[in-house]
C-alpha positions, 0 to 999 in steps of 0.5 A: 484540481490536484494531479496524481504527481502533486498527491504522490508529492504531498504524501512524500512531504507529509511523510517526511515531516511527520503529518502523514503518521499523525493522520495514520495513527488514530485510525489504527494504521502503523504501516503505510506504503506508496507503490505502483506507478505513481511511485515509479513514473508520477507524471504518467500515473492515473492514480496513487496506490497506497497500501496500509496494515493495521497495528493488529491484523485486520484491525483498522476500519477500511472505509475510515482509512479510505476516507481519512486519506481521500479527505486529505489527499483527494479522491485519486487514491487507490487504497489497499488494505494489505491485511486483506489482500491477495498474494500478488497484491502484497508482493506488488505493494511490499516488494516495490513500495516506498514506506511512508509511515512505519510506527511498528519498527521493522514491520515493513521489512517482516511483511515484505519477507513474508510477502515475497516468500509466499509469492515465490512459494505459491508461483507453481500454483498460478502457473498451473492455474494459467495452463488449465484456463488456457487448455 
């Protein structure tokens, strides 16, 4: 049985060797990012968070991506579709993530800047929603 730590290490090794890119490309995935606790403290993490983006917005079939990644790395993966994710989830994945696959040069940086800008530009709305809910 694989541990979270070994799955994260295998993802990184496959990213470095190009194997992971060869898994992603036929799926229409051109960006894959490792984020969350498995990135920061893999020894104590409960799952491995990865986020992906399709070559064109929303193009990648989420179920096919999840199935392909889980077939290779096991069911300890938690797979996030960046193209469909909310503001906070995109920020968490892109602001604190490590690129595993980037088939379109500069895509990570562009998506990261956009996610951070949107997150900070809308913070006042999340703060307001919390104040309203607490009243």
